[in-house]
N, C-alpha and C positions, 0 to 999 in steps of 0.2 A: 286056199292062198299060199304063196310060194315063200320060202325062207327070205326072200329079198324084200317082203312086206307087200306084193303086189296081188292084186286078185287076179286070177286066171281062170279061162274056161277050162275046167279039169276033163270036162267029158261033154259031147255034144252030139246029137242025132238029129235027123231033120230030113224030110222028104217035101217033094211038091204038094202044095204051092210054097211051102215055106222057104226062105234061105236067110242064114246069119250073115251080117256083114262084116268086115273086119272089126275086131274091137279096138277102142279107143281109150287109151288111159288118161284120166283127168288128175295130174299131179296136184293140183290144189286141195282136191278135197279126198284124195286117196280111193277115186271111184272107178271102175271099168264101166264103160259105156257101150252097149251093144245095141244095134238095129235088129229088129225081125222085119224081113220083108216079105210080102207077098206080091209077087209081080204081075198077078193076073189082073184083069180089068176091075174084078171086085168078088163079091160074093153071089153065087147063083144057086136056084134052087136045085136041092140033092146035096150042095156041099157040107161036108162035116169036118169043120177044123178042131184039131186037139192039140194042146201044148201043156207042157209043164217046165217049171223052173225051180230049182233047189240052191240056195244060198247057204254055204257052210259057215261055220263059225270063223270070225275076224276078217271074213269077205266082205267086199261093198261092191254092189251091181245097180246099175241104172239101165231098164230095158225100155226101148222107144220102138217107134215105128216110122217111117219117112212119109207117108201119107195118110189120109181118110181112109177107113174102111166103107166101102160102099156097098150096100144090100140092094139088089136090083130086084125088078119086078118079076114076079114069079106066076105064071100061069096055072100051074099046079106045083103041090110039093112047097118044102120048107127048107131052110138051111139052120145048121146048128154050131156053136161054138162053145167048146169045154176047154177052160184053163185053169190049172192048178199052181199054187204058189207055196213055197216052203221055205221057210228062214230059220235056221238054226240060231242058238244063243250065240251072240256077240256077232252075228250078220247083220246086215243092211242090205233092203232091196228098194227100189223105186220102180215101180210100173207105170209109165206115162205114154200110152199111146195117142195116136191122132185121134180126133173124133171119129165116132161110129154115125153113118149118113145113110138111115133108112129111105129107099126110094119107095115111090107109089106102087102099092099092091105087092109088097114083099112080105113074107113071114120069115121071122128069125128068131131063135133062142140063144142066148148066151148065158152058160153058167160058170160061175167063178167061185173056187174054193182057196181060202187062205188059210193056212197053218203057219202060226209063229210061236216059236219057243221062247219061255221067258229068259229074256235078256238079248233077244233078237228085236229088230225095227225094221218097219214098212212104211213106206208111203205109197198108197195105190189110188191110181186116179181114172177116172172114166168120164168120156165127153161125149155129149149127144147133139148132134144138129138136125134140124127140122127135116132135111131132104132138099130137093132143088126148088127154092122159094120162087125164082123168076120163071118157072115152067108150071106154078100152080100145085105143086106137091107137097107144101107144107104140112107134116103130121098125117099123111096120107097111106100109110102101110096098112095092110091088113092084120098081121099081128106082129107084136114086139113085146118079148119077155126078158127082161135082164135080172138074173138072181145072183146074188153075191152073198156068201155066207164065210164068217171070219171067225176062227179059234184060236186062243191063245192057250198053250199048253193043254191043248184038246178042249178046253173050256168054251162053249159058244159065248160070244161076246157081242156078235152080230149078225141080222140076217134080215137081207132085204129081198123084195121081189117088186121089181117095176114092171107093170103090165097095163099102162097107162092108154086108154084111146087116144087118138088125135083130137078130139073134141075136148077131152079133159085136159089135155095140155094147153091148148087153144085158150082154154078159160084160165089156167094157171099163169100163161104169158100175158092175158089181158090183166089180171090181177096184179101181176107184178109191173104192170105197164111197159111190158119189154117188145111188145108187138109180134107180128105173124111170124117173124124170123128168128123168135127167140131159140136160144141154145140153153143146154143145162150140164152142168158140171156137177161130180160127184167124187169126194175124195175120202180115204181112210187113212188117219195116221196111227201107228201101232207104236209104242216105246214103253220100255221099262224103266226108263229114268225120267218121268214127266217134270219138267221145269213149272215154276209158276207161269200158268198160262194167261194171267190176266193183261199182260202189256200185248203178246201177238194177237189176243182176242179182240182186243180193243183196236187193234192196226187193222183187223180183217174187217171189222163192220165198219170202220171209216171209209173203206174202199166202196161203199154203197153210194151210188149216184147215176142218174139219167140210164135207168134200166138194168142196172147191175144190182142185184141183191145177194147176200151172201148170209148163210146161217152155220152156227157152230154148235155143236152137241157133244158132250163128253160120252162115252161109251161106259158101260157098267164098271168095267177095268181096263186099264190098258192104253186107253188112247182115246181119239175124237172122232167125229164124223164132221166133216165139211161139204157143204152143198151150195152152189151158185146157180143164178139165172141172170144169163146176158141177153141184151136186145139183138146181137147177131155175132158171126162166128169171129170178127175181128176183136170185138169185146169179150167173148168167151175166152180167147188165147191171151190177151192182155191181163184179165181177170186172173187166170192161171198164173201167169208169169208173175204178177204181183204178189199171188198167195204164196208161191215158193220162196220167193224174196223175201218175204215176211217171216215165214216160218224157218229160213235158213240162218235167221240170227239166233234160233234155239237150236236148231237140228243142222248142223254146218254141211253135212252130206248134201242138202238140198240145194247147196250153191253150186253142184255140179253143173257145168255148161251141158246142156242137152245138144248144142251145135245146130240150135234151128230156132228157138224162141225168140 
């Protein structure tokens, strides 16, 4: 953070296929908005993506992407993505990319590591869509594995491994009455100053209707896990928008306008 109080990109390094757009300063929330762009058609066999983001003390950063990440069919081989996030004490990071869309016959593994220092805060979101439903590709990937590890001051507080088959997700979507085009959202909120969560948890649960289901679980320390199932992509984004709006009452940084939702 500079002496004038604004967050800046103090250091950046990237190479194809990544590109960083020009940052945008959100005055209302005191947050720097950055878009990470992959200008290629999508993720192909053999691709190995790697990224690391570090937020220092007193800085606030929202990182997003302009379009969905499509993982295309692979006759052979796999693709992988490794991403690491570090937040110092007094820092804030929001990670909210567009949805991941795995196409029929793809193999993809994503590994996410989050390290937050005491006094740091983070809102991490991952959105998953079923593929090209109109082409009969819903949940027809070969392999999909999403691994997320979150540590607070070095202590493991969350570890998830999403490696569901298409068949199991279709069953879950049917149970949730969300249909073949069901989409899934996963968010983690880490904070050192948890307020009374009864009001906003009740407001989140009140969103449930017409194929939208939301669940909130407290982590062993430091925050919450939020998951939702939506009937389609439009409802997925609407649910995400409503979640951010409700949480912004307790966590004002989430009122930052991503300039797209």
